[in-house]
C-alpha positions as CSV (number, residue, x, y, z in Angstrom):
1,M,-26.4,2.8,5.8
2,D,-24.7,-0.2,3.9
3,L,-21.2,0.9,4.6
4,V,-19.7,-2.4,3.4
5,F,-21.3,-1.5,-0.3
6,F,-19.8,1.9,-0.2
7,I,-16.4,0.9,0.7
8,K,-16.4,-1.8,-1.9
9,E,-17.3,0.5,-4.6
10,R,-14.3,2.7,-3.7
11,L,-12.0,-0.1,-3.4
12,K,-13.4,-1.4,-7.1
13,F,-12.6,2.0,-8.2
14,A,-9.0,1.7,-6.8
15,T,-8.5,-1.5,-8.9
16,Y,-10.0,0.2,-11.9
17,F,-7.6,3.3,-11.5
18,F,-4.4,0.8,-11.0
19,E,-5.3,-1.2,-14.0
20,N,-5.8,1.7,-16.4
21,A,-3.2,4.1,-14.9
22,T,-0.2,1.6,-14.9
23,K,-1.0,0.7,-18.7
24,P,1.4,3.5,-20.2
25,F,4.1,2.7,-17.9
26,S,3.9,-1.0,-18.3
27,G,4.0,-0.7,-22.0
28,L,7.1,1.5,-21.9
29,I,9.2,-0.7,-19.4
30,S,8.1,-3.8,-21.9
31,A,9.1,-2.2,-24.8
32,I,12.5,-0.8,-23.4
33,E,13.3,-4.5,-22.2
34,K,12.3,-6.1,-25.2
35,E,14.1,-3.6,-27.3
36,E,11.1,-2.7,-29.5
37,P,10.8,0.6,-31.5
38,P,11.6,3.4,-30.6
39,F,13.9,1.7,-28.1
40,V,16.0,-0.2,-30.3
41,P,19.7,-0.1,-29.3
42,V,22.2,1.7,-31.4
43,Y,26.0,1.1,-31.4
44,D,27.7,2.8,-28.4
45,E,31.0,2.1,-27.1
46,S,30.6,3.2,-23.7
47,G,28.8,0.1,-22.9
48,E,26.4,2.1,-20.5
49,P,22.8,0.7,-20.6
50,Q,20.6,2.6,-23.2
51,Y,17.5,4.2,-22.4
52,L,18.0,3.7,-18.7
53,Q,16.5,7.2,-17.8
54,E,13.5,6.2,-19.7
55,W,13.2,2.8,-18.0
56,Q,13.8,4.4,-14.5
57,D,11.0,7.0,-15.1
58,A,8.7,4.4,-16.2
59,R,9.4,2.6,-13.2
60,T,8.8,5.4,-11.1
61,G,5.6,6.2,-12.7
62,F,4.3,2.5,-12.1
63,E,5.5,2.8,-8.4
64,S,3.9,6.1,-8.1
65,V,0.6,4.9,-9.6
66,G,0.7,1.9,-7.1
67,L,1.2,4.3,-4.1
68,T,-1.7,6.2,-5.2
69,A,-4.0,3.2,-5.6
70,L,-2.8,2.0,-1.9
71,S,-3.6,5.4,-0.6
72,M,-7.0,5.1,-1.9
73,V,-7.6,1.8,-0.2
74,A,-6.2,3.0,2.9
75,S,-8.2,6.4,3.0
76,S,-11.4,4.2,2.1
77,L,-10.8,2.1,5.2
78,Q,-10.4,5.0,7.4
79,L,-13.5,6.6,6.1
80,F,-15.4,3.3,6.8
81,L,-14.0,3.0,10.4
82,N,-15.1,6.5,10.9
83,D,-18.7,6.1,9.7
84,W,-18.8,2.5,11.4
85,V,-18.2,4.2,14.9
86,R,-20.5,7.1,14.3
87,F,-23.4,5.0,12.9
88,R,-23.0,1.8,15.0
89,L,-21.6,3.4,18.2
90,E,-21.9,7.0,18.7
91,S,-25.4,7.3,17.0
92,R,-26.5,4.7,20.0
93,G,-25.6,7.3,22.6
94,E,-22.2,6.3,23.3
95,P,-19.6,9.1,23.8
96,P,-17.5,10.4,21.1
97,Y,-14.7,8.0,20.4
98,K,-10.9,9.4,19.8
99,R,-10.0,8.6,16.3
100,K,-6.3,9.6,16.7
101,H,-3.4,8.1,18.3
102,K,0.4,8.6,18.5
103,K,0.7,5.1,16.9
104,G,-1.7,6.0,14.1
105,W,-5.4,6.0,13.1
106,F,-5.6,2.3,12.4
107,Y,-4.0,1.6,16.1
108,A,-6.9,4.1,17.5
109,Y,-9.7,2.3,15.9
110,R,-8.3,-1.1,16.8
111,K,-8.5,0.2,20.3
112,I,-11.8,1.3,20.0
113,L,-13.0,-2.0,18.7
114,E,-11.2,-3.6,21.8
115,E,-13.2,-1.3,24.3
116,V,-16.6,-2.1,22.7
117,G,-15.8,-5.9,23.5
118,L,-14.7,-7.4,20.1
119,D,-11.8,-9.7,19.9
120,V,-9.9,-8.5,16.8
121,T,-7.7,-11.6,17.1
122,A,-11.0,-13.3,15.8
123,C,-11.1,-11.1,12.8
124,P,-10.4,-13.2,9.6
125,A,-8.5,-10.4,8.0
126,N,-4.8,-10.0,8.4
127,L,-4.5,-7.0,10.4
128,E,-0.8,-6.8,10.2
129,L,-1.1,-6.6,6.3
130,I,-3.4,-4.0,6.5
131,E,-1.4,-2.0,8.9
132,Q,1.4,-2.2,6.6
133,A,-0.6,-0.8,3.8
134,V,-1.2,2.0,6.0
135,L,2.2,2.7,6.8
136,A,3.3,2.4,3.1
137,R,0.5,4.8,2.2
138,N,1.7,7.1,5.0
139,R,5.3,7.1,3.4
140,G,3.8,7.9,0.0
141,Q,1.9,10.7,1.5
142,H,4.9,12.3,3.5
143,P,8.0,11.9,1.5
144,E,11.3,12.9,3.4
145,M,14.0,13.7,0.7
146,L,13.8,16.4,-2.2
147,T,16.5,14.4,-4.1
148,M,14.5,11.0,-4.5
149,L,11.3,10.6,-6.5
150,Q,11.2,6.9,-5.1
151,T,9.3,6.1,-1.7
152,T,11.0,4.1,0.5
153,H,10.3,2.1,3.7
154,S,11.0,3.9,6.8
155,K,13.6,2.7,9.3
156,S,10.7,2.4,12.2
157,D,8.5,0.6,9.7
158,L,11.3,-1.8,8.7
159,E,12.0,-2.5,12.5
160,K,8.4,-3.6,12.9
161,Y,8.0,-5.4,9.5
162,P,11.6,-6.5,8.6
163,N,10.1,-8.3,5.4
164,P,7.7,-6.0,4.0
165,Y,4.9,-7.2,1.8
166,F,5.0,-3.9,-0.2
167,M,8.5,-4.6,-1.7
168,S,9.5,-5.7,-4.8
169,E,11.1,-9.3,-5.9
170,T,14.0,-7.6,-6.6
171,D,14.6,-5.7,-3.2
172,Q,13.1,-9.1,-1.8
173,R,16.1,-11.5,-3.3
174,V,18.7,-8.9,-2.1
175,I,17.3,-9.3,1.2
176,E,17.6,-12.9,1.0
177,L,21.0,-12.9,-0.2
178,D,21.8,-11.4,3.3
179,N,19.8,-14.0,4.9
180,G,17.1,-12.0,5.6
181,E,18.8,-9.1,7.2
182,L,18.3,-5.6,5.8
183,S,21.9,-4.3,4.5
184,W,23.1,-1.1,5.9
185,W,22.6,0.7,2.5
186,L,19.4,-0.9,1.7
187,S,15.8,0.7,2.3
188,P,13.8,-1.2,-0.3
189,N,11.1,1.0,-1.9
190,V,7.5,0.7,-1.5
191,F,6.2,-1.4,-4.3
192,V,2.6,-2.0,-5.3
193,D,1.7,-4.3,-8.1
194,E,-1.6,-5.5,-9.2
195,S,-1.6,-8.8,-7.0
196,R,-0.6,-6.9,-3.8
197,L,-3.4,-4.4,-4.2
198,S,-5.8,-6.9,-4.8
199,T,-4.6,-9.1,-1.7
200,V,-4.9,-6.1,0.7
201,I,-8.3,-5.0,-0.8
202,S,-9.4,-8.3,0.0
203,E,-8.2,-8.1,3.7
204,V,-10.0,-4.9,3.9
205,E,-13.2,-6.3,2.9
206,K,-13.0,-9.0,5.2
207,L,-12.3,-6.6,8.2
208,C,-15.4,-4.5,7.2
209,E,-17.6,-7.4,6.6
210,W,-16.7,-9.0,10.0
211,L,-17.3,-5.7,11.7
212,E,-20.8,-5.6,10.4
213,E,-21.5,-9.3,11.1
214,E,-20.1,-9.0,14.7
215,Y,-21.7,-5.8,16.1
């Protein structure tokens, strides 16, 4: 079975989904920021930002689409690794491998690769970035607060990756103002845009191609 072909098809759809599902939200955000109809400001003595709720809803919608696309990428990788172990190892008579670990399924598969003699440090893919994608996906799938629609990075994830890749430029600037330290009040949102999604998809493809070439 051509495992790389099938995961690339799934990743291609993740890109297609993101590009098309974000269009309505991007359009709303742009219209509000450019004060285009029907979001033309009217006279208001309060001084409060107008259409703020509409902007926040559109932004949350954009972030939610990004999380969904990232989940597609992470689940596709998990399926690939499961089938890779199944067809490349276990079908040859190897005993069943444990796909779960208290540190997560990606860690479990890395241990399997090491067990069969693969040097994961030689892999051309950025495995830390891929792990961040898996952690971010987990945050999206397992929210903790009923009162929040946004998905934030967990404290434990930030301790491991204090400057997370899946973070908006706005949150990045706030951290830079604090000399790289996370403020006591700040837990940056998980943020996935087209560039970040494209980058992690490229790294996942590198990992999958490398596995097929090496073993």
